[in-house]
FITI-771307 format. One line per field, with one value per residue (C-alpha): residue number from 1; chain; x, y, z. Coordinates in Angstrom, 3 decimals, decimal comma, always signed. Example, Ala and Ser with C-alpha at 12.3 -4.5 7.8 and 13.67 -1.06 7.14 Angstrom:
2
seq	[1 2];
mol	[A A];
px	[+12,300 +13,670];
py	[-4,500 -1,060];
pz	[+7,800 +7,140];
# end
This chain:
283
seq	[1 2 3 4 5 6 7 8 9 10 11 12 13 14 15 16 17 18 19 20 21 22 23 24 25 26 27 28 29 30 31 32 33 34 35 36 37 38 39 40 41 42 43 44 45 46 47 48 49 50 51 52 53 54 55 56 57 58 59 60 61 62 63 64 65 66 67 68 69 70 71 72 73 74 75 76 77 78 79 80 81 82 83 84 85 86 87 88 89 90 91 92 93 94 95 96 97 98 99 100 101 102 103 104 105 106 107 108 109 110 111 112 113 114 115 116 117 118 119 120 121 122 123 124 125 126 127 128 129 130 131 132 133 134 135 136 137 138 139 140 141 142 143 144 145 146 147 148 149 150 151 152 153 154 155 156 157 158 159 160 161 162 163 164 165 166 167 168 169 170 171 172 173 174 175 176 177 178 179 180 181 182 183 184 185 186 187 188 189 190 191 192 193 194 195 196 197 198 199 200 201 202 203 204 205 206 207 208 209 210 211 212 213 214 215 216 217 218 219 220 221 222 223 224 225 226 227 228 229 230 231 232 233 234 235 236 237 238 239 240 241 242 243 244 245 246 247 248 249 250 251 252 253 254 255 256 257 258 259 260 261 262 263 264 265 266 267 268 269 270 271 272 273 274 275 276 277 278 279 280 281 282 283];
mol	[A A A A A A A A A A A A A A A A A A A A A A A A A A A A A A A A A A A A A A A A A A A A A A A A A A A A A A A A A A A A A A A A A A A A A A A A A A A A A A A A A A A A A A A A A A A A A A A A A A A A A A A A A A A A A A A A A A A A A A A A A A A A A A A A A A A A A A A A A A A A A A A A A A A A A A A A A A A A A A A A A A A A A A A A A A A A A A A A A A A A A A A A A A A A A A A A A A A A A A A A A A A A A A A A A A A A A A A A A A A A A A A A A A A A A A A A A A A A A A A A A A A A A A A A A A A A A A A A A A A A A A A A A A A A A A A A A A A A A A A A A A A];
px	[-47,130 -45,379 -45,711 -42,449 -40,726 -37,460 -36,036 -36,882 -34,859 -31,871 -31,251 -31,078 -28,451 -26,612 -26,474 -25,293 -22,488 -21,491 -21,019 -19,038 -16,688 -16,043 -15,319 -13,469 -11,769 -11,328 -8,465 -6,966 -6,207 -3,127 -1,025 -2,659 -1,256 -4,035 -8,081 -9,538 -13,396 -15,229 -17,901 -18,731 -21,222 -21,374 -22,874 -24,542 -23,138 -25,849 -29,463 -29,511 -33,487 -34,482 -36,990 -39,904 -43,255 -45,983 -49,291 -50,056 -53,698 -53,795 -56,712 -54,747 -54,804 -58,483 -58,927 -56,828 -54,434 -51,538 -48,246 -44,816 -41,260 -39,343 -35,734 -35,208 -32,770 -30,699 -30,236 -27,282 -26,550 -24,567 -21,809 -22,184 -19,699 -16,387 -13,686 -10,511 -7,316 -4,291 -2,341 +2,337 +1,417 +3,695 +2,583 +3,294 +3,976 +1,776 +3,331 +0,425 -2,929 -5,796 -9,123 -12,405 -15,864 -18,735 -22,241 -23,807 -27,727 -28,770 -32,716 -34,607 -34,772 -36,781 -38,360 -37,155 -39,931 -38,115 -40,878 -44,453 -46,990 -49,495 -52,780 -54,105 -54,634 -56,821 -56,450 -58,165 -57,597 -54,059 -52,636 -52,151 -50,319 -48,072 -46,655 -48,416 -47,948 -45,338 -43,345 -41,322 -39,023 -41,012 -39,047 -40,503 -44,108 -46,560 -48,858 -46,406 -44,911 -48,275 -50,737 -52,651 -50,924 -47,111 -46,859 -43,808 -41,498 -39,729 -41,334 -40,076 -39,933 -38,275 -40,907 -41,809 -41,743 -40,226 -37,630 -34,055 -31,069 -28,594 -25,116 -22,487 -19,204 -16,211 -12,650 -9,133 -6,657 -3,516 -2,049 +0,549 +2,655 +3,589 +4,695 +5,515 +7,019 +6,846 +2,971 +1,886 +1,050 -0,431 -1,525 -3,149 -5,840 -6,861 -9,482 -12,218 -14,358 -17,769 -21,028 -24,277 -27,365 -31,194 -33,829 -35,297 -38,098 -38,247 -39,551 -36,296 -33,756 -30,110 -28,628 -25,069 -22,638 -18,803 -17,457 -14,248 -13,097 -10,227 -9,288 -6,693 -6,542 -4,412 -3,717 -1,996 -0,502 -2,194 +0,101 +1,462 -1,849 -4,252 -4,588 -7,381 -7,723 -9,720 -10,412 -11,987 -13,328 -14,941 -16,974 -17,872 -19,872 -22,016 -24,672 -27,920 -30,663 -33,007 -36,051 -38,375 -36,233 -39,328 -40,718 -37,144 -36,762 -40,293 -39,358 -35,557 -37,861 -40,324 -38,031 -35,281 -32,815 -30,635 -31,698 -28,354 -27,980 -31,642 -29,257 -26,938 -27,529 -24,838 -24,083 -21,503 -20,913 -18,325 -17,493 -15,638 -15,190 -13,725 -12,013 -10,155 -7,478 -5,846 -2,390 -2,435 +1,381 +2,435 -0,094];
py	[-3,406 -1,139 +2,779 +4,193 +7,232 +6,605 +9,794 +10,005 +6,444 +7,569 +11,156 +8,895 +6,610 +9,662 +11,102 +7,951 +7,294 +10,983 +10,322 +7,119 +9,305 +11,672 +8,896 +7,038 +9,490 +12,296 +11,127 +9,452 +12,783 +13,811 +10,850 +10,515 +10,595 +11,439 +10,692 +9,257 +10,080 +7,879 +5,460 +2,229 -0,315 -3,447 -6,537 -9,048 -12,594 -14,222 -12,938 -10,999 -11,863 -15,555 -17,459 -14,399 -15,357 -14,992 -16,144 -17,321 -17,738 -21,705 -23,369 -27,024 -29,183 -27,210 -23,485 -20,955 -19,585 -21,522 -20,109 -20,147 -18,931 -16,614 -15,231 -11,904 -11,145 -8,468 -5,727 -3,887 -1,542 +1,668 +2,236 +5,983 +6,951 +5,594 +7,316 +5,745 +7,363 +5,962 +5,929 +5,879 +2,732 +0,021 -3,484 -7,081 -6,966 -3,666 -0,598 +1,437 +1,605 +1,949 +3,128 +2,574 +3,714 +3,317 +3,677 +1,362 +0,557 -2,419 -2,620 -5,720 -8,041 -10,742 -13,235 -16,911 -19,183 -21,490 -23,790 -23,749 -25,902 -27,890 -27,243 -23,802 -22,080 -19,003 -15,360 -12,407 -9,131 -10,557 -11,696 -14,861 -17,645 -20,103 -21,864 -24,785 -24,750 -28,281 -26,479 -28,384 -27,676 -25,779 -27,905 -31,346 -29,680 -32,010 -29,527 -27,339 -30,472 -31,874 -29,023 -28,923 -25,282 -24,812 -22,327 -20,109 -19,534 -16,572 -12,950 -9,801 -6,966 -4,895 -2,598 -3,107 -0,090 -2,102 -1,004 -0,992 -2,868 -0,352 -1,115 +1,152 -0,790 +0,139 -1,017 -1,165 -3,025 -2,635 -1,596 -3,375 -1,788 -3,843 -1,147 +2,559 +4,357 +6,841 +7,906 +4,578 +2,625 -0,936 -2,195 -4,862 -4,206 -6,074 -4,770 -5,798 -4,191 -3,168 -3,981 -2,125 -3,311 -1,906 -1,006 +2,183 +2,140 +4,267 +1,031 -1,242 -1,548 -1,886 -5,046 -5,405 -7,859 -7,784 -8,092 -8,656 -7,211 -7,546 -5,873 -4,976 -1,262 +0,996 +4,330 +7,262 +10,204 +13,525 +15,697 +16,116 +16,312 +14,595 +11,164 +8,671 +4,641 +2,139 -0,629 -3,628 -5,727 -8,603 -7,867 -10,502 -9,692 -11,902 -9,641 -10,434 -11,957 -9,676 -11,304 -11,963 -14,023 -16,666 -16,658 -17,801 -20,258 -21,428 -21,508 -23,239 -26,236 -26,715 -26,526 -29,420 -26,174 -25,101 -23,586 -21,797 -20,651 -18,316 -16,178 -14,630 -13,789 -13,370 -11,331 -10,902 -8,345 -7,811 -4,230 -1,784 +2,485 +5,186 +7,718 +10,550 +10,486 +13,658 +13,825 +15,453 +14,765 +18,072 +20,118];
pz	[-12,554 -9,716 -9,513 -11,218 -10,880 -12,523 -11,840 -8,569 -7,800 -10,111 -8,317 -4,774 -6,947 -7,741 -4,001 -3,183 -6,017 -5,221 -1,374 -2,366 -4,460 -1,944 +0,771 -1,513 -4,151 -2,190 +0,143 -3,060 -5,083 -3,272 -4,409 -7,759 -10,800 -13,080 -13,245 -16,702 -16,742 -19,762 -20,763 -21,844 -23,470 -21,671 -22,671 -20,370 -19,648 -17,043 -16,236 -12,657 -12,196 -11,630 -10,671 -10,946 -10,591 -13,075 -14,883 -18,225 -19,305 -21,143 -22,625 -21,816 -20,151 -19,358 -18,862 -16,109 -14,974 -14,831 -12,806 -14,313 -13,424 -15,409 -16,178 -17,735 -20,009 -20,415 -23,492 -24,081 -20,968 -20,782 -18,121 -17,731 -15,207 -15,391 -13,106 -12,264 -9,978 -10,956 -7,957 -7,844 -5,566 -6,763 -4,864 -6,239 -9,927 -10,317 -11,560 -9,801 -7,818 -9,063 -8,179 -9,691 -9,579 -12,098 -12,746 -14,971 -16,181 -18,139 -19,561 -20,920 -23,909 -23,051 -20,288 -20,776 -18,905 -17,118 -15,517 -15,317 -13,532 -15,452 -12,630 -12,854 -9,826 -8,460 -9,868 -8,450 -9,448 -11,002 -7,540 -7,164 -4,676 -5,995 -2,912 -3,728 -7,092 -8,906 -11,061 -14,002 -16,335 -19,063 -21,651 -20,410 -18,917 -19,703 -20,454 -23,011 -24,976 -25,499 -26,019 -29,221 -30,129 -29,465 -26,702 -26,780 -23,648 -24,658 -24,606 -25,999 -23,015 -24,347 -24,662 -21,425 -18,851 -16,656 -13,983 -15,261 -13,227 -12,220 -10,496 -8,100 -8,577 -6,208 -6,301 -5,722 -7,910 -9,713 -13,202 -14,774 -17,571 -20,692 -22,630 -22,485 -24,887 -27,848 -26,134 -26,275 -23,153 -23,309 -19,920 -17,919 -14,994 -12,326 -9,466 -6,541 -4,222 -3,460 -5,937 -5,145 -7,468 -7,703 -9,665 -10,947 -8,253 -5,627 -3,847 -4,843 -2,013 -2,169 -2,935 -1,810 -2,703 -4,164 -7,304 -9,354 -12,845 -14,911 -18,050 -21,231 -22,323 -24,730 -23,894 -26,492 -25,423 -26,965 -25,031 -21,881 -19,616 -21,812 -23,078 -24,425 -23,193 -24,965 -22,592 -22,586 -19,107 -18,061 -14,630 -12,393 -9,241 -6,181 -4,054 -1,883 -3,689 -5,619 -4,636 -1,533 +0,373 +1,486 -2,472 -3,198 -0,458 -1,952 -5,818 -4,409 -2,904 -5,848 -8,523 -6,900 -6,139 -3,013 -0,319 -0,242 -3,942 -2,836 -0,384 -3,291 -6,937 -9,927 -12,162 -15,005 -17,874 -20,568 -21,651 -24,168 -23,147 -23,915 -21,720 -21,302 -18,774 -17,390 -15,548 -12,472 -11,060 -13,914 -12,639];
# end
């Protein structure tokens, strides 16, 4: 396991987020009608870590260490911070322009073995080289299906101290109002922009990409200055591959995949959040 200092990585991410907020948000405040600050609960719709090399000791077909490829599924995540500036700039069919900035984090739930080799490899002090391994799909690998004892391909990793996945999304989009009367607002939002992913580990780099999101929300005015918003949102993103490139290329060849797919990683999640919106136009 890597040496982890989560607080150090989180501080770096917060500093990056603060810088981006100044660069993106400060120039927009002059035109902003309002700003909302909120949080959300997120559910992952795909996996961000795929083809991760591991090994396990098995006695069939002979005692030894067998390399595997795994993917991790995320636990329920948290949008720790979501800032949305609403600007009085209509365009296309949108009634206003949005500037969205958010920071979210996902832990891990399970690791699923997707491929395994049926020939043992040499492992020294937990280190091994799987470049020459012949991987087979786990659901049809003969060394698993014919094993005298059932071999589980799913492992609970929720209690392991694995570096969490952190994501910063920054986007610009529009908001269309379906309803705006008697203190109630019903709206549709569409946005896209920059995605930055990393892991809560100082040794992890930042992986840059793009993201797009859409959502439906309802707001109710609590007075002339403050309203409360409930929003559901669907987000998709595409970033650089989070794994070492040569290993991804090797694994793609070993599993019959396409080399181009090793360059990028897609991810999607759904969230439900609450926010307080502060009216700036009357200040």
